[in-house]
C-alpha positions in Angstrom: -6.7 -23.2 41.5 -5.5 -19.4 41.1 -8.1 -17.4 39.5 -7.5 -15.7 36.3 -9.0 -13.6 33.9 -9.3 -14.0 31.2 -8.4 -17.1 29.7 -7.5 -17.5 25.7 -7.3 -21.4 24.9 -7.6 -23.7 21.6 -5.3 -21.9 19.0 -1.5 -22.4 18.2 -0.1 -19.9 20.4 3.7 -17.7 18.9 5.1 -16.0 22.1 7.2 -14.8 20.0 10.1 -14.6 22.6 13.7 -14.9 21.8 13.5 -18.7 21.5 10.4 -18.6 19.2 8.5 -20.9 22.3 5.5 -21.8 20.7 2.4 -24.4 21.6 0.4 -26.1 18.7 -2.2 -26.4 21.2 -1.9 -23.7 23.4 -3.5 -21.3 26.4 -2.5 -18.0 27.5 -2.8 -16.7 31.2 -3.9 -12.8 31.9 -4.5 -11.4 35.1 -4.6 -8.1 36.3 -3.6 -6.8 32.6 -0.2 -9.1 32.5 0.5 -12.4 30.9 0.9 -15.0 33.8 2.1 -17.8 31.7 2.0 -19.3 28.4 2.1 -23.6 27.8 -0.5 -26.5 26.6 -4.1 -25.8 26.6 -4.6 -28.9 28.7 -1.8 -28.2 31.5 -2.7 -24.1 32.2 -7.2 -25.5 31.7 -5.9 -27.7 35.1 -3.6 -25.1 37.1 -5.9 -21.9 36.5 -9.9 -21.3 37.1 -11.0 -18.2 34.4 -13.9 -15.9 35.0 -13.9 -15.9 31.4 -12.6 -18.2 28.9 -11.8 -16.9 24.7 -12.1 -20.0 22.9 -9.4 -19.4 20.1 -11.1 -22.2 17.3 -8.3 -23.1 16.3 -6.7 -19.8 15.5 -3.6 -18.6 16.1 -2.5 -16.5 19.3 0.2 -14.7 19.2 1.4 -10.8 20.8 -0.3 -7.9 19.9 0.8 -5.8 16.9 3.3 -2.5 17.3 3.3 0.0 14.9 6.5 1.6 14.7 5.3 5.3 13.3 2.3 6.3 12.6 1.0 10.3 11.9 -2.5 8.6 13.5 -4.2 11.9 12.9 -4.0 12.3 9.3 -6.5 10.0 8.6 -8.9 13.0 7.9 -6.1 13.7 5.0 -6.9 9.7 3.7 -6.0 9.9 0.4 -5.7 14.3 0.2 -2.4 14.1 -2.2 -1.7 10.8 -4.5 0.6 10.3 -7.3 3.4 12.1 -6.0 6.0 12.4 -4.0 7.3 13.3 -1.0 8.0 16.7 -1.3 4.9 17.3 -3.8 2.7 14.9 -0.8 4.0 17.6 1.9 3.2 20.7 0.1 -0.3 19.7 -0.4 -1.0 18.3 2.2 -0.2 21.8 4.1 -3.0 24.0 3.4 -5.3 21.2 4.7 -3.6 21.3 8.3 -2.6 25.4 8.7 -7.3 25.9 8.4 -8.2 22.0 10.0 -5.8 20.9 12.9 -6.6 21.2 16.0 -6.6 20.1 19.1 -10.4 18.3 18.9 -9.6 17.6 15.1 -6.4 15.9 16.1 -8.1 14.2 18.7 -11.2 13.2 16.5 -8.3 12.0 13.9 -6.7 9.4 16.3 -9.7 7.8 17.3 -10.6 6.7 14.3 -6.4 5.9 13.7 -7.3 3.7 16.9 -10.0 2.4 15.9 -9.0 1.1 12.7 -5.6 -0.4 14.6 -7.2 -2.0 17.2 -9.5 -3.9 14.4 -6.0 -4.9 12.6 -4.7 -5.9 15.7 -2.2 -3.2 16.6 -2.4 -2.5 20.5 1.0 -0.6 20.8 1.9 2.2 18.2 4.5 5.1 18.0 3.0 8.7 16.8 4.6 12.0 15.5 1.6 14.7 15.2 0.9 18.2 16.7 -1.1 18.2 19.7 0.4 15.0 21.1 -2.0 14.8 24.2 -4.7 14.5 22.1 -3.8 11.1 20.2 -2.4 10.4 24.0 -6.0 10.3 24.1 -7.5 8.9 22.4 -5.1 5.8 22.0 -5.6 5.4 25.9 -9.4 5.4 25.4 -8.9 1.6 23.8 -5.9 0.6 26.1 -3.2 1.1 23.6 0.5 1.4 24.9 2.1 5.0 23.0 5.0 6.3 22.1 4.4 10.0 21.4 5.5 13.7 21.9 5.6 17.1 20.7 6.9 17.2 17.3 10.2 20.2 16.8 10.1 22.2 13.4 12.3 25.0 12.6 9.0 26.7 11.5 5.8 27.5 13.6 4.1 24.1 12.6 0.2 23.5 12.9 -0.1 23.3 16.4 -0.4 26.7 18.5 3.1 26.9 19.4 4.4 29.6 17.1 7.9 30.1 18.9 10.8 27.3 19.2 11.1 29.0 22.9 7.3 27.8 23.8 8.0 23.8 21.8 10.9 24.1 23.6 9.2 24.8 26.7 6.1 22.5 25.8 8.8 19.4 26.2 9.6 19.1 29.9 5.6 19.3 30.5 4.3 17.3 28.2 6.7 14.4 29.3 6.1 15.1 33.0 2.2 14.9 32.7 2.3 12.0 30.7 5.6 10.2 31.7 3.6 8.0 34.9 0.6 7.2 32.7 -0.4 4.1 31.8 1.1 2.5 28.8 2.2 6.4 28.0 6.0 6.0 26.7 7.1 9.9 26.2 9.4 11.3 23.8 11.0 14.1 21.0 9.9 13.8 17.7 11.9 16.4 15.6 10.4 15.6 11.9 13.6 15.4 10.6 17.3 16.9 9.7 15.6 18.9 6.3 13.3 20.8 8.7 15.6 21.7 11.4 19.2 23.0 11.8 22.2 22.4 13.2 21.8 24.1 16.3 18.2 23.4 17.0 19.6 19.7 16.8 22.0 19.6 19.5 19.9 21.6 21.7 18.0 18.4 21.1 20.4 15.6 22.3 20.2 17.9 24.8 17.0 18.1 25.9 16.6 14.3 25.4 19.4 13.4 27.4 18.7 15.7 30.2 14.5 14.3 30.4 16.2 10.9 29.5 13.4 10.9 26.4 13.4 8.4 23.2 14.0 10.6 19.3 11.5 9.7 17.2 12.8 11.6 13.6 12.4 11.1 10.3 16.1 10.0 8.4 17.3 9.1 4.7 13.7 8.7 4.0 13.5 9.7 0.2 16.2 11.2 -2.7 14.5 15.3 -2.3 15.8 14.8 1.9 19.1 13.5 1.2 19.6 16.4 -1.9 18.0 19.4 1.3 20.1 17.4 3.4 23.4 17.1 1.3 22.9 20.9 0.3 22.2 22.5 3.9 25.0 20.6 5.8 27.8 20.6 3.6 27.4 17.4 1.8 26.9 15.3 5.2 23.8 11.9 5.3 20.8 12.8 7.5 22.9 10.0 9.6 26.4 11.5 9.9 24.3 14.7 11.3 21.9 13.1 13.6 25.3 11.4 14.4 27.5 15.2 15.0 24.4 17.2 16.4 24.3 13.9 19.6 20.5 12.6 19.1 22.1 9.4 17.0 22.2 7.0 20.7 20.7 4.0 21.4 17.1 5.4 22.1 16.9 7.2 18.8 14.1 5.9 16.5 14.7 5.7 12.7 11.1 6.4 10.4 12.4 5.0 6.9 16.1 4.7 6.6 16.1 3.9 3.3 18.9 5.8 2.4 21.7 4.3 4.0 25.6 4.1 2.9 27.1 1.1 4.6 29.0 4.2 6.8 25.4 4.9 7.7 24.2 1.8 8.7 27.6 1.2 10.3 27.5 4.8 12.5 23.6 3.6 13.0 25.0 0.4 14.3 27.3 1.8 17.0 25.0 4.4 18.1 23.0 1.5 19.1 19.9 3.6 17.7 17.1 1.4 15.6 15.1 1.9 12.5 11.5 1.7 11.9 10.2 0.4 7.9 7.7 1.7 5.9 7.1 0.1 2.6 3.6 0.8 2.3 4.5 4.5 2.1 8.4 4.0 0.9 7.0 3.1 -2.3 3.7 4.1 -2.9 6.0 7.8 -2.9 8.2 6.2 -4.7 10.7 7.0 -1.9 12.9 4.0 -2.4 13.4 -0.1 -0.2 15.2 0.0 2.3 18.1 -2.5 3.0 16.1 -4.0 6.3 18.1 -7.5 5.7 21.6 -5.6 6.0 20.6 -3.5 8.9 19.6 -6.7 11.1 22.9 -8.4 9.9 24.5 -5.4 11.6 23.1 -6.1 14.7 20.1 -3.1 14.0 17.1 -3.4 15.8 14.5 -2.9 13.0 11.1 -2.3 13.6 7.8 -2.1 10.9 6.0 0.8 10.2 2.6 1.5 8.5 3.1 5.5 8.4 0.6 7.6 8.0 -2.8 7.6 6.4 -2.4 9.7 4.7 0.9 9.0 2.6 0.5 4.5 3.1 -3.0 5.3 2.6 -4.1 2.7 5.7 -2.9 1.6 8.6 -2.7 -2.1 8.1 0.4 -3.7 9.7 -0.7 -7.3 8.0 -0.1 -5.7 4.4 3.6 -4.2 5.6 4.3 -7.3 6.9 4.1 -8.9 3.2 5.6 -6.0 1.6 8.3 -5.6 3.6 9.3 -9.7 3.0 8.8 -9.1 -0.2 10.5 -6.0 -0.7 13.6 -7.5 0.8 13.8 -11.1 -1.5 13.2 -8.4 -5.1 15.8 -6.3 -3.7 18.8 -9.0 -2.3 17.2 -11.2 -5.7 17.0 -14.4 -3.0 13.9 -15.3 -2.0 13.2 -15.7 2.1 15.9 -13.4 2.3 13.3 -12.0 5.4 12.5 -15.0 6.8 9.1 -14.9 7.6 9.6 -15.4 11.3 11.4 -12.7 11.5 8.9 -11.1 9.5 6.7 -11.1 12.1 9.2 -10.6 14.7 9.2 -7.0 13.3 5.7 -6.6 13.5 5.7 -8.0 17.5 8.9 -8.2 19.5 11.7 -6.5 17.3 9.5 -3.6 16.7 8.9 -3.7 20.1 11.8 -3.3 21.5 13.0 -0.9 18.3 10.3 1.6 19.7 11.4 1.8 23.2 8.9 -0.4 24.3 10.6 -4.4 24.2 10.5 -4.3 27.8 6.8 -4.3 28.1 4.8 -5.8 25.1 5.8 -7.1 22.0 6.0 -11.3 22.8 3.9 -13.5 25.3 6.2 -13.7 28.4 5.0 -13.8 32.2 4.8 -9.9 33.6 4.4 -8.6 30.1 1.3 -6.4 29.0 -1.2 -8.8 27.9 -1.3 -7.6 24.5 -2.5 -10.9 22.4 -4.4 -11.0 19.4 -6.2 -13.9 18.0 -6.1 -14.8 14.6 -8.4 -17.0 12.4 -7.3 -19.2 10.2 -11.1 -20.3 9.3 -10.8 -18.6 6.2 -10.5 -19.9 2.7 -7.4 -18.4 2.4 -5.7 -19.5 5.2 -6.1 -23.5 4.5 -4.2 -25.1 5.1 -1.8 -23.5 7.6 1.6 -25.7 7.5 4.0 -23.2 8.7 2.0 -20.5 11.1 4.6 -17.7 10.2 4.0 -17.9 6.9 0.3 -17.7 7.2 1.1 -14.4 8.6 2.8 -13.4 6.6 1.8 -14.3 3.2 -2.5 -15.1 3.6 -3.3 -13.2 6.6 -5.7 -10.2 6.6 -6.8 -7.6 9.2 -10.0 -9.4 8.5 -9.0 -12.3 10.6 -7.9 -10.5 13.3 -11.1 -12.2 15.4 -9.9 -11.2 19.1 -7.7 -8.1 20.6 -6.7 -8.1 24.1 -5.0 -4.6 25.2 -3.2 -4.5 28.6 -5.6 -7.3 29.7 -8.1 -5.2 27.6 -10.9 -7.3 25.4 -11.1 -4.1 23.3 -11.7 -6.1 19.8 -15.0 -9.5 20.5 -15.1 -10.9 17.5 -13.9 -8.6 15.1 -16.0 -6.3 17.1 -15.1 -3.0 18.3 -15.4 -2.1 21.9 -15.6 1.4 22.2 -18.4 3.0 23.7 -19.1 6.3 22.3 -16.9 5.4 18.6 -20.6 5.8 16.8 -20.5 9.7 18.0 -16.7 10.4 17.1 -17.2 8.8 13.6 -19.7 11.0 12.9 -17.7 14.1 14.0 -15.0 12.3 11.9 -17.1 12.8 8.2 -18.6 16.0 9.2 -14.8 17.1 9.2 -13.9 15.2 6.4 -16.9 16.1 4.5 -15.6 20.4 5.0 -12.3 19.3 4.1 -13.4 18.0 1.1 -15.8 21.2 0.3 -13.2 23.7 1.0 -10.1 21.8 -1.1 -12.3 20.9 -3.4 -11.1 17.4 -3.4 -13.3 14.9 -6.1 -13.2 11.5 -6.8 -9.9 11.7 -8.0 -8.3 14.2 -5.5 -7.1 17.5 -5.6 
């Protein structure tokens, strides 16, 4: 018998591979941080001897979730600016970011975000924020996979890169520093067309090509953004601007994509770019509803994200899945327009592809990272489970996540986070949050 560590057994395995293969009484074999095999529990138990066996107790065994768009360190500003549109939200936030964004606070905020995500079954995420090395450090503390890179804006920003030349010089150094790190996927993160001019966007397109890096950018998120881009670019849409500057390509990830015309969707599809849908923040900020079904029909890779914890308020992919499915039903007038199975795929395999991590995670297939979660079905709200995909989308929540493995490391055990030293991090987080509240006089009902 071949020795492995661990063996996860006793549950319904949803591999989320291309054929949506599943095993009603299944198991997953892990060795050296990779998936070795999925199959019938009895068959695998006879072939492999495990140093540790995890009993799924009749739950659902599935890939870890992929959060396709996040600003992790903004946990520090959760609830800071409420009941406003996107432009007012950004304006309110700017003062706090000016005073409280530093390498230390980014690490602390991102570490709390990573803990929150891990407890909810997220094992991989795409991040866009200042001091990206600190968010990478937080993610790797839990062995989570991360796409991250320097943020580009035309103004100085909230880090220590005051000049454009400093920002463009930082990018290749960051990529070189992080490219070979396990679980780290360096990227460029231009903020958006409305915070950069055409010359800078074109320069970044050249840099992305030269460094062979993906690009993650906000695009077509809100009505105010659409107007700013039209005014600044001669009536063009953000997608048209990205196309003519060379940024719209197969390694381009478009966060939001709410306000897309048919011609915009055609451009995205032809370029091979992807779209990350963020239904929580899009609805909360009254930005609109993305045309997810139309994008998928056009062949555009689509993923799912939580957005930042200050605009969406939590990092809960289960809420994002449910809201995404329900919004597409409302938008189309057709119940199930976005099927439950495809909704789960948006948070796993489809999402991993959209985020540029599809070869490494998003499905339980041999050779991929052992990013695996066990979802309990013991809760009253989960009984009975006639359709596991529907149960995950419409019934499950992050409190149902019993076990989480990230690259084979058991980071959540029986709903308890296994991260030595995290209590001290949380104490620091609370101290920083109190300082922000006192300074800004943030009371019970916000600013």
